[in-house]
N, CA, C, O and the ligand as a Tripos MOL2 file, in Angstrom:
@<TRIPOS>MOLECULE
protein
  249   247    63     0     0
PROTEIN
NO_CHARGES

@<TRIPOS>ATOM
      1 N          26.0050   -7.0400  -21.9010 N.3       1 MET1
      2 CA         25.5060   -7.1200  -20.5220 C.3       1 MET1
      3 C          25.8130   -8.5060  -19.9390 C.2       1 MET1
      4 O          25.5890   -9.5220  -20.5960 O.2       1 MET1
      5 N          26.3070   -8.5390  -18.7510 N.am      2 THR2
      6 CA         26.6320   -9.8180  -18.1240 C.3       2 THR2
      7 C          25.3940  -10.4430  -17.4980 C.2       2 THR2
      8 O          24.3840   -9.7790  -17.2640 O.2       2 THR2
      9 N          25.5030  -11.7140  -17.2400 N.am      3 LEU3
     10 CA         24.3690  -12.4270  -16.6500 C.3       3 LEU3
     11 C          24.0340  -11.8760  -15.2630 C.2       3 LEU3
     12 O          22.8630  -11.7620  -14.9040 O.2       3 LEU3
     13 N          25.0580  -11.5390  -14.4930 N.am      4 SER4
     14 CA         24.8050  -11.0180  -13.1390 C.3       4 SER4
     15 C          24.1210   -9.6590  -13.2050 C.2       4 SER4
     16 O          23.3240   -9.3270  -12.3270 O.2       4 SER4
     17 N          24.4250   -8.8600  -14.2440 N.am      5 ALA5
     18 CA         23.7690   -7.5590  -14.3930 C.3       5 ALA5
     19 C          22.2910   -7.7420  -14.7010 C.2       5 ALA5
     20 O          21.4490   -7.0110  -14.1800 O.2       5 ALA5
     21 N          21.9700   -8.7240  -15.5560 N.am      6 VAL6
     22 CA         20.5730   -9.0300  -15.8730 C.3       6 VAL6
     23 C          19.8360   -9.4730  -14.6200 C.2       6 VAL6
     24 O          18.7160   -9.0420  -14.3480 O.2       6 VAL6
     25 N          20.4850  -10.3330  -13.8720 N.am      7 ARG7
     26 CA         19.8670  -10.7950  -12.6220 C.3       7 ARG7
     27 C          19.6130   -9.6350  -11.6620 C.2       7 ARG7
     28 O          18.5650   -9.5680  -11.0200 O.2       7 ARG7
     29 N          20.5760   -8.7290  -11.5710 N.am      8 GLY8
     30 CA         20.4280   -7.5690  -10.6950 C.3       8 GLY8
     31 C          19.2600   -6.7120  -11.1110 C.2       8 GLY8
     32 O          18.5160   -6.2210  -10.2630 O.2       8 GLY8
     33 N          19.0850   -6.5230  -12.4250 N.am      9 GLU9
     34 CA         17.9870   -5.7040  -12.9320 C.3       9 GLU9
     35 C          16.6380   -6.3570  -12.6340 C.2       9 GLU9
     36 O          15.6850   -5.6790  -12.2500 O.2       9 GLU9
     37 N          16.5640   -7.6620  -12.8110 N.am     10 MET10
     38 CA         15.3290   -8.3820  -12.5120 C.3      10 MET10
     39 C          14.9630   -8.2660  -11.0380 C.2      10 MET10
     40 O          13.7980   -8.0760  -10.6890 O.2      10 MET10
     41 N          15.9650   -8.3820  -10.1830 N.am     11 ALA11
     42 CA         15.7270   -8.2770   -8.7470 C.3      11 ALA11
     43 C          15.2240   -6.8860   -8.3980 C.2      11 ALA11
     44 O          14.3610   -6.7330   -7.5340 O.2      11 ALA11
     45 N          15.7620   -5.8710   -9.0670 N.am     12 GLN12
     46 CA         15.3590   -4.4940   -8.8150 C.3      12 GLN12
     47 C          13.8940   -4.2900   -9.1990 C.2      12 GLN12
     48 O          13.1380   -3.6640   -8.4560 O.2      12 GLN12
     49 N          13.4950   -4.8180  -10.3580 N.am     13 GLN13
     50 CA         12.1080   -4.6880  -10.7890 C.3      13 GLN13
     51 C          11.1740   -5.3760   -9.8110 C.2      13 GLN13
     52 O          10.1080   -4.8510   -9.4900 O.2      13 GLN13
     53 N          11.5720   -6.5540   -9.3360 N.am     14 ARG14
     54 CA         10.7340   -7.2720   -8.3910 C.3      14 ARG14
     55 C          10.5890   -6.4720   -7.0910 C.2      14 ARG14
     56 O           9.5160   -6.4540   -6.4880 O.2      14 ARG14
     57 N          11.6580   -5.8210   -6.6670 N.am     15 ASN15
     58 CA         11.5910   -4.9870   -5.4700 C.3      15 ASN15
     59 C          10.5950   -3.8520   -5.6360 C.2      15 ASN15
     60 O           9.8530   -3.5370   -4.7060 O.2      15 ASN15
     61 N          10.5690   -3.2330   -6.8110 N.am     16 GLN16
     62 CA          9.6400   -2.1280   -7.0470 C.3      16 GLN16
     63 C           8.1980   -2.6030   -6.9740 C.2      16 GLN16
     64 O           7.3520   -1.9320   -6.3830 O.2      16 GLN16
     65 N           7.9100   -3.7550   -7.5720 N.am     17 VAL17
     66 CA          6.5560   -4.3150   -7.5360 C.3      17 VAL17
     67 C           6.1500   -4.6000   -6.1060 C.2      17 VAL17
     68 O           5.0420   -4.2620   -5.6890 O.2      17 VAL17
     69 N           7.0550   -5.2290   -5.3450 N.am     18 ASP18
     70 CA          6.7670   -5.5290   -3.9570 C.3      18 ASP18
     71 C           6.5030   -4.2640   -3.1520 C.2      18 ASP18
     72 O           5.6250   -4.2440   -2.2890 O.2      18 ASP18
     73 N           7.2480   -3.2290   -3.4310 N.am     19 ARG19
     74 CA          7.0820   -1.9970   -2.6770 C.3      19 ARG19
     75 C           5.6990   -1.3920   -2.9290 C.2      19 ARG19
     76 O           5.0640   -0.8930   -2.0000 O.2      19 ARG19
     77 N           5.2280   -1.4320   -4.1830 N.am     20 VAL20
     78 CA          3.8960   -0.9300   -4.5010 C.3      20 VAL20
     79 C           2.8490   -1.7700   -3.7930 C.2      20 VAL20
     80 O           1.8740   -1.2430   -3.2560 O.2      20 VAL20
     81 N           3.0580   -3.0940   -3.7950 N.am     21 LYS21
     82 CA          2.0850   -4.0140   -3.2330 C.3      21 LYS21
     83 C           1.9680   -3.8650   -1.7210 C.2      21 LYS21
     84 O           0.8920   -4.0750   -1.1610 O.2      21 LYS21
     85 N           3.0490   -3.5090   -1.0650 N.am     22 ILE22
     86 CA          3.0230   -3.4310    0.4030 C.3      22 ILE22
     87 C           2.9480   -2.0040    0.9160 C.2      22 ILE22
     88 O           3.1320   -1.7740    2.1110 O.2      22 ILE22
     89 N           2.6770   -1.0160    0.0230 N.am     23 SER23
     90 CA          2.5550    0.3500    0.5150 C.3      23 SER23
     91 C           1.0900    0.7640    0.5570 C.2      23 SER23
     92 O           0.2750    0.2990   -0.2400 O.2      23 SER23
     93 N           0.7730    1.6390    1.4920 N.am     24 CYS24
     94 CA         -0.5900    2.0690    1.7470 C.3      24 CYS24
     95 C          -0.8670    3.3710    1.0070 C.2      24 CYS24
     96 O          -0.0680    4.3030    1.0930 O.2      24 CYS24
     97 N          -1.9800    3.4560    0.2810 N.am     25 SER25
     98 CA         -2.2610    4.6600   -0.5030 C.3      25 SER25
     99 C          -2.9360    5.7510    0.3230 C.2      25 SER25
    100 O          -3.2160    6.8300   -0.1990 O.2      25 SER25
    101 N          -3.2020    5.4910    1.5980 N.am     26 ILE26
    102 CA         -3.7180    6.5550    2.4720 C.3      26 ILE26
    103 C          -2.5510    7.3170    3.1000 C.2      26 ILE26
    104 O          -2.4680    8.5380    2.9740 O.2      26 ILE26
    105 N          -1.6620    6.6100    3.7660 N.am     27 CYS27
    106 CA         -0.5370    7.3020    4.4030 C.3      27 CYS27
    107 C           0.7330    7.2350    3.5540 C.2      27 CYS27
    108 O           1.7750    7.7450    3.9650 O.2      27 CYS27
    109 N           0.6580    6.6090    2.3690 N.am     28 LEU28
    110 CA          1.7660    6.5570    1.4190 C.3      28 LEU28
    111 C           3.0560    6.0230    2.0410 C.2      28 LEU28
    112 O           4.1550    6.4570    1.6950 O.2      28 LEU28
    113 N           2.9010    5.0880    2.9500 N.am     29 ASP29
    114 CA          4.0450    4.4930    3.6170 C.3      29 ASP29
    115 C           3.8910    2.9780    3.5550 C.2      29 ASP29
    116 O           2.9140    2.4750    3.0000 O.2      29 ASP29
    117 N           4.8400    2.2580    4.1140 N.am     30 LEU30
    118 CA          4.7100    0.8100    4.1420 C.3      30 LEU30
    119 C           3.5450    0.3940    5.0280 C.2      30 LEU30
    120 O           3.2570    1.0340    6.0400 O.2      30 LEU30
    121 N           2.8810   -0.6860    4.6360 N.am     31 LEU31
    122 CA          1.7140   -1.1680    5.3720 C.3      31 LEU31
    123 C           2.0690   -1.6260    6.7720 C.2      31 LEU31
    124 O           3.0530   -2.3330    6.9890 O.2      31 LEU31
    125 N           1.2330   -1.2000    7.7270 N.am     32 LYS32
    126 CA          1.3090   -1.7650    9.0680 C.3      32 LYS32
    127 C          -0.0200   -2.4510    9.3160 C.2      32 LYS32
    128 O          -1.0640   -1.8440    9.0740 O.2      32 LYS32
    129 N          -0.0280   -3.6670    9.7810 N.am     33 ASP33
    130 CA         -1.2540   -4.4640    9.9290 C.3      33 ASP33
    131 C          -2.1000   -4.4080    8.6610 C.2      33 ASP33
    132 O          -3.2260   -3.9130    8.7130 O.2      33 ASP33
    133 N          -1.6010   -4.8950    7.5220 N.am     34 PRO34
    134 CA         -2.2850   -4.7370    6.2410 C.3      34 PRO34
    135 C          -3.6820   -5.3330    6.2070 C.2      34 PRO34
    136 O          -3.9150   -6.4380    6.6960 O.2      34 PRO34
    137 N          -4.6140   -4.5780    5.6180 N.am     35 VAL35
    138 CA         -5.9810   -5.0380    5.4180 C.3      35 VAL35
    139 C          -6.2770   -4.9100    3.9280 C.2      35 VAL35
    140 O          -6.0430   -3.8570    3.3350 O.2      35 VAL35
    141 N          -6.7930   -5.9840    3.3180 N.am     36 THR36
    142 CA         -7.1610   -5.9300    1.9090 C.3      36 THR36
    143 C          -8.6640   -5.7230    1.8080 C.2      36 THR36
    144 O          -9.4300   -6.5310    2.3340 O.2      36 THR36
    145 N          -9.1020   -4.6580    1.1430 N.am     37 ILE37
    146 CA        -10.5280   -4.3870    1.0050 C.3      37 ILE37
    147 C         -11.0500   -5.0170   -0.2810 C.2      37 ILE37
    148 O         -10.2760   -5.5520   -1.0750 O.2      37 ILE37
    149 N         -12.3740   -4.9530   -0.4870 N.am     38 SER38
    150 CA        -13.0280   -5.7280   -1.5340 C.3      38 SER38
    151 C         -12.5160   -5.4160   -2.9320 C.2      38 SER38
    152 O         -12.5470   -6.2890   -3.7990 O.2      38 SER38
    153 N         -12.0500   -4.2090   -3.1740 N.am     39 CYS39
    154 CA        -11.5510   -3.8610   -4.5070 C.3      39 CYS39
    155 C         -10.1080   -4.2970   -4.7160 C.2      39 CYS39
    156 O          -9.5400   -4.0830   -5.7870 O.2      39 CYS39
    157 N          -9.5080   -4.9130   -3.6840 N.am     40 GLY40
    158 CA         -8.1730   -5.4600   -3.8370 C.3      40 GLY40
    159 C          -7.0660   -4.5220   -3.4080 C.2      40 GLY40
    160 O          -5.8920   -4.8830   -3.4900 O.2      40 GLY40
    161 N          -7.4100   -3.3190   -2.9490 N.am     41 HIS41
    162 CA         -6.3950   -2.4000   -2.4610 C.3      41 HIS41
    163 C          -5.9870   -2.7570   -1.0350 C.2      41 HIS41
    164 O          -6.7850   -3.2660   -0.2480 O.2      41 HIS41
    165 N          -4.7370   -2.4790   -0.7310 N.am     42 ASN42
    166 CA         -4.2290   -2.7410    0.6120 C.3      42 ASN42
    167 C          -4.0660   -1.4330    1.3710 C.2      42 ASN42
    168 O          -3.5130   -0.4630    0.8510 O.2      42 ASN42
    169 N          -4.5510   -1.4190    2.5970 N.am     43 TYR43
    170 CA         -4.3660   -0.2750    3.4750 C.3      43 TYR43
    171 C          -3.8910   -0.7860    4.8190 C.2      43 TYR43
    172 O          -4.0930   -1.9550    5.1470 O.2      43 TYR43
    173 N          -3.2580    0.0840    5.6040 N.am     44 CYS44
    174 CA         -2.9920   -0.3630    6.9650 C.3      44 CYS44
    175 C          -4.2380   -0.1830    7.8130 C.2      44 CYS44
    176 O          -5.0560    0.7050    7.5740 O.2      44 CYS44
    177 N          -4.3590   -1.0330    8.7890 N.am     45 MET45
    178 CA         -5.5340   -1.0610    9.6530 C.3      45 MET45
    179 C          -5.8380    0.3160   10.2250 C.2      45 MET45
    180 O          -6.9810    0.7730   10.1820 O.2      45 MET45
    181 N          -4.8160    0.9790   10.7610 N.am     46 ILE46
    182 CA         -4.9980    2.2960   11.3880 C.3      46 ILE46
    183 C          -5.4740    3.3150   10.3540 C.2      46 ILE46
    184 O          -6.4130    4.0660   10.6190 O.2      46 ILE46
    185 N          -4.8410    3.3500    9.1830 N.am     47 ALA47
    186 CA         -5.2020    4.3170    8.1470 C.3      47 ALA47
    187 C          -6.6460    4.1180    7.7080 C.2      47 ALA47
    188 O          -7.3710    5.0850    7.4740 O.2      47 ALA47
    189 N          -7.0580    2.8610    7.5970 N.am     48 LEU48
    190 CA         -8.4240    2.5430    7.1820 C.3      48 LEU48
    191 C          -9.4360    3.0080    8.2360 C.2      48 LEU48
    192 O         -10.4760    3.5740    7.9000 O.2      48 LEU48
    193 N          -9.1220    2.7640    9.5110 N.am     49 LEU49
    194 CA        -10.0040    3.2000   10.5960 C.3      49 LEU49
    195 C         -10.1190    4.7240   10.6300 C.2      49 LEU49
    196 O         -11.2150    5.2650   10.7780 O.2      49 LEU49
    197 N          -9.0030    5.4000   10.4940 N.am     50 VAL50
    198 CA         -9.0070    6.8660   10.5140 C.3      50 VAL50
    199 C          -9.8070    7.4110    9.3350 C.2      50 VAL50
    200 O         -10.5520    8.3800    9.4800 O.2      50 VAL50
    201 N          -9.6520    6.7880    8.1680 N.am     51 LYS51
    202 CA        -10.3800    7.2240    6.9780 C.3      51 LYS51
    203 C         -11.8820    7.0280    7.1640 C.2      51 LYS51
    204 O         -12.6670    7.9190    6.8390 O.2      51 LYS51
    205 N         -12.2860    5.8750    7.6800 N.am     52 GLN52
    206 CA        -13.7040    5.6130    7.9260 C.3      52 GLN52
    207 C         -14.2650    6.5740    8.9590 C.2      52 GLN52
    208 O         -15.3670    7.0980    8.7950 O.2      52 GLN52
    209 N         -13.5130    6.8030   10.0140 N.am     53 TRP53
    210 CA        -13.9650    7.6810   11.0970 C.3      53 TRP53
    211 C         -14.1590    9.1040   10.5760 C.2      53 TRP53
    212 O         -15.1550    9.7550   10.8930 O.2      53 TRP53
    213 N         -13.1970    9.5890    9.7700 N.am     54 SER54
    214 CA        -13.3040   10.9640    9.2790 C.3      54 SER54
    215 C         -14.4580   11.0940    8.2760 C.2      54 SER54
    216 O         -15.0810   12.1520    8.1900 O.2      54 SER54
    217 N         -14.7440   10.0420    7.5280 N.am     55 THR55
    218 CA        -15.8950   10.0650    6.6050 C.3      55 THR55
    219 C         -17.2070   10.1130    7.3800 C.2      55 THR55
    220 O         -18.1130   10.8710    7.0340 O.2      55 THR55
    221 N         -17.3040    9.2900    8.4400 N.am     56 MET56
    222 CA        -18.4990    9.2870    9.2730 C.3      56 MET56
    223 C         -18.7110   10.6430    9.9360 C.2      56 MET56
    224 O         -19.8300   11.1540    9.9930 O.2      56 MET56
    225 N         -17.6370   11.2070   10.4290 N.am     57 ARG57
    226 CA        -17.7060   12.4800   11.1420 C.3      57 ARG57
    227 C         -18.1930   13.5840   10.1930 C.2      57 ARG57
    228 O         -19.0290   14.4120   10.5540 O.2      57 ARG57
    229 N         -17.6450   13.5710    8.9720 N.am     58 ARG58
    230 CA        -18.0210   14.6010    7.9970 C.3      58 ARG58
    231 C         -19.4900   14.4680    7.6370 C.2      58 ARG58
    232 O         -20.1940   15.4710    7.5210 O.2      58 ARG58
    233 N         -19.9690   13.2130    7.4550 N.am     59 SER59
    234 CA        -21.3660   13.0200    7.0310 C.3      59 SER59
    235 C         -22.3320   13.3790    8.1650 C.2      59 SER59
    236 O         -23.4490   13.8190    7.8940 O.2      59 SER59
    237 N         -21.9230   13.1990    9.4400 N.am     60 SER60
    238 CA        -22.7960   13.5390   10.5460 C.3      60 SER60
    239 C         -22.9340   15.0560   10.6970 C.2      60 SER60
    240 O         -23.9400   15.5550   11.2010 O.2      60 SER60
    241 N         -21.8970   15.7800   10.2490 N.am     61 LEU61
    242 CA        -21.9870   17.2370   10.2750 C.3      61 LEU61
    243 C         -22.9220   17.7390    9.1620 C.2      61 LEU61
    244 O         -23.4210   18.8630    9.2070 O.2      61 LEU61
    245 N         -23.1390   16.8790    8.1720 N.am     62 GLY62
    246 CA        -24.0900   17.1350    7.1280 C.3      62 GLY62
    247 C         -23.7680   18.2540    6.2080 C.2      62 GLY62
    248 O         -24.5340   18.5360    5.2870 O.2      62 GLY62
    249 ZN         -1.5390    3.5170    5.8020 Zn       63 ZN63
@<TRIPOS>BOND
     1     1     2 1
     2     2     3 1
     3     3     4 2
     4     3     5 am
     5     5     6 1
     6     6     7 1
     7     7     8 2
     8     7     9 am
     9     9    10 1
    10    10    11 1
    11    11    12 2
    12    11    13 am
    13    13    14 1
    14    14    15 1
    15    15    16 2
    16    15    17 am
    17    17    18 1
    18    18    19 1
    19    19    20 2
    20    19    21 am
    21    21    22 1
    22    22    23 1
    23    23    24 2
    24    23    25 am
    25    25    26 1
    26    26    27 1
    27    27    28 2
    28    27    29 am
    29    29    30 1
    30    30    31 1
    31    31    32 2
    32    31    33 am
    33    33    34 1
    34    34    35 1
    35    35    36 2
    36    35    37 am
    37    37    38 1
    38    38    39 1
    39    39    40 2
    40    39    41 am
    41    41    42 1
    42    42    43 1
    43    43    44 2
    44    43    45 am
    45    45    46 1
    46    46    47 1
    47    47    48 2
    48    47    49 am
    49    49    50 1
    50    50    51 1
    51    51    52 2
    52    51    53 am
    53    53    54 1
    54    54    55 1
    55    55    56 2
    56    55    57 am
    57    57    58 1
    58    58    59 1
    59    59    60 2
    60    59    61 am
    61    61    62 1
    62    62    63 1
    63    63    64 2
    64    63    65 am
    65    65    66 1
    66    66    67 1
    67    67    68 2
    68    67    69 am
    69    69    70 1
    70    70    71 1
    71    71    72 2
    72    71    73 am
    73    73    74 1
    74    74    75 1
    75    75    76 2
    76    75    77 am
    77    77    78 1
    78    78    79 1
    79    79    80 2
    80    79    81 am
    81    81    82 1
    82    82    83 1
    83    83    84 2
    84    83    85 am
    85    85    86 1
    86    86    87 1
    87    87    88 2
    88    87    89 am
    89    89    90 1
    90    90    91 1
    91    91    92 2
    92    91    93 am
    93    93    94 1
    94    94    95 1
    95    95    96 2
    96    95    97 am
    97    97    98 1
    98    98    99 1
    99    99   100 2
   100    99   101 am
   101   101   102 1
   102   102   103 1
   103   103   104 2
   104   103   105 am
   105   105   106 1
   106   106   107 1
   107   107   108 2
   108   107   109 am
   109   109   110 1
   110   110   111 1
   111   111   112 2
   112   111   113 am
   113   113   114 1
   114   114   115 1
   115   115   116 2
   116   115   117 am
   117   117   118 1
   118   118   119 1
   119   119   120 2
   120   119   121 am
   121   121   122 1
   122   122   123 1
   123   123   124 2
   124   123   125 am
   125   125   126 1
   126   126   127 1
   127   127   128 2
   128   127   129 am
   129   129   130 1
   130   130   131 1
   131   131   132 2
   132   131   133 am
   133   133   134 1
   134   134   135 1
   135   135   136 2
   136   135   137 am
   137   137   138 1
   138   138   139 1
   139   139   140 2
   140   139   141 am
   141   141   142 1
   142   142   143 1
   143   143   144 2
   144   143   145 am
   145   145   146 1
   146   146   147 1
   147   147   148 2
   148   147   149 am
   149   149   150 1
   150   150   151 1
   151   151   152 2
   152   151   153 am
   153   153   154 1
   154   154   155 1
   155   155   156 2
   156   155   157 am
   157   157   158 1
   158   158   159 1
   159   159   160 2
   160   159   161 am
   161   161   162 1
   162   162   163 1
   163   163   164 2
   164   163   165 am
   165   165   166 1
   166   166   167 1
   167   167   168 2
   168   167   169 am
   169   169   170 1
   170   170   171 1
   171   171   172 2
   172   171   173 am
   173   173   174 1
   174   174   175 1
   175   175   176 2
   176   175   177 am
   177   177   178 1
   178   178   179 1
   179   179   180 2
   180   179   181 am
   181   181   182 1
   182   182   183 1
   183   183   184 2
   184   183   185 am
   185   185   186 1
   186   186   187 1
   187   187   188 2
   188   187   189 am
   189   189   190 1
   190   190   191 1
   191   191   192 2
   192   191   193 am
   193   193   194 1
   194   194   195 1
   195   195   196 2
   196   195   197 am
   197   197   198 1
   198   198   199 1
   199   199   200 2
   200   199   201 am
   201   201   202 1
   202   202   203 1
   203   203   204 2
   204   203   205 am
   205   205   206 1
   206   206   207 1
   207   207   208 2
   208   207   209 am
   209   209   210 1
   210   210   211 1
   211   211   212 2
   212   211   213 am
   213   213   214 1
   214   214   215 1
   215   215   216 2
   216   215   217 am
   217   217   218 1
   218   218   219 1
   219   219   220 2
   220   219   221 am
   221   221   222 1
   222   222   223 1
   223   223   224 2
   224   223   225 am
   225   225   226 1
   226   226   227 1
   227   227   228 2
   228   227   229 am
   229   229   230 1
   230   230   231 1
   231   231   232 2
   232   231   233 am
   233   233   234 1
   234   234   235 1
   235   235   236 2
   236   235   237 am
   237   237   238 1
   238   238   239 1
   239   239   240 2
   240   239   241 am
   241   241   242 1
   242   242   243 1
   243   243   244 2
   244   243   245 am
   245   245   246 1
   246   246   247 1
   247   247   248 2
@<TRIPOS>SUBSTRUCTURE
     1 MET1         2 RESIDUE 1 A MET
     2 THR2         6 RESIDUE 1 A THR
     3 LEU3        10 RESIDUE 1 A LEU
     4 SER4        14 RESIDUE 1 A SER
     5 ALA5        18 RESIDUE 1 A ALA
     6 VAL6        22 RESIDUE 1 A VAL
     7 ARG7        26 RESIDUE 1 A ARG
     8 GLY8        30 RESIDUE 1 A GLY
     9 GLU9        34 RESIDUE 1 A GLU
    10 MET10       38 RESIDUE 1 A MET
    11 ALA11       42 RESIDUE 1 A ALA
    12 GLN12       46 RESIDUE 1 A GLN
    13 GLN13       50 RESIDUE 1 A GLN
    14 ARG14       54 RESIDUE 1 A ARG
    15 ASN15       58 RESIDUE 1 A ASN
    16 GLN16       62 RESIDUE 1 A GLN
    17 VAL17       66 RESIDUE 1 A VAL
    18 ASP18       70 RESIDUE 1 A ASP
    19 ARG19       74 RESIDUE 1 A ARG
    20 VAL20       78 RESIDUE 1 A VAL
    21 LYS21       82 RESIDUE 1 A LYS
    22 ILE22       86 RESIDUE 1 A ILE
    23 SER23       90 RESIDUE 1 A SER
    24 CYS24       94 RESIDUE 1 A CYS
    25 SER25       98 RESIDUE 1 A SER
    26 ILE26      102 RESIDUE 1 A ILE
    27 CYS27      106 RESIDUE 1 A CYS
    28 LEU28      110 RESIDUE 1 A LEU
    29 ASP29      114 RESIDUE 1 A ASP
    30 LEU30      118 RESIDUE 1 A LEU
    31 LEU31      122 RESIDUE 1 A LEU
    32 LYS32      126 RESIDUE 1 A LYS
    33 ASP33      130 RESIDUE 1 A ASP
    34 PRO34      134 RESIDUE 1 A PRO
    35 VAL35      138 RESIDUE 1 A VAL
    36 THR36      142 RESIDUE 1 A THR
    37 ILE37      146 RESIDUE 1 A ILE
    38 SER38      150 RESIDUE 1 A SER
    39 CYS39      154 RESIDUE 1 A CYS
    40 GLY40      158 RESIDUE 1 A GLY
    41 HIS41      162 RESIDUE 1 A HIS
    42 ASN42      166 RESIDUE 1 A ASN
    43 TYR43      170 RESIDUE 1 A TYR
    44 CYS44      174 RESIDUE 1 A CYS
    45 MET45      178 RESIDUE 1 A MET
    46 ILE46      182 RESIDUE 1 A ILE
    47 ALA47      186 RESIDUE 1 A ALA
    48 LEU48      190 RESIDUE 1 A LEU
    49 LEU49      194 RESIDUE 1 A LEU
    50 VAL50      198 RESIDUE 1 A VAL
    51 LYS51      202 RESIDUE 1 A LYS
    52 GLN52      206 RESIDUE 1 A GLN
    53 TRP53      210 RESIDUE 1 A TRP
    54 SER54      214 RESIDUE 1 A SER
    55 THR55      218 RESIDUE 1 A THR
    56 MET56      222 RESIDUE 1 A MET
    57 ARG57      226 RESIDUE 1 A ARG
    58 ARG58      230 RESIDUE 1 A ARG
    59 SER59      234 RESIDUE 1 A SER
    60 SER60      238 RESIDUE 1 A SER
    61 LEU61      242 RESIDUE 1 A LEU
    62 GLY62      246 RESIDUE 1 A GLY
    63 ZN63       249 GROUP 0 **** ****
């Protein structure tokens, strides 16, 4: 294996980690206006608001 191939593989792994870190687990897409909640998960602002709103709505219906 050449040195440039090793470097390429390392860069690829780093890209995968970054992609996980910047993706939202609600809409499963890249974060828009990222918000980090207390457990350390990242969500986009809109996805978090929609999730909270739908939870409130469901609980009010009882
Ligand atoms: Zn999202």
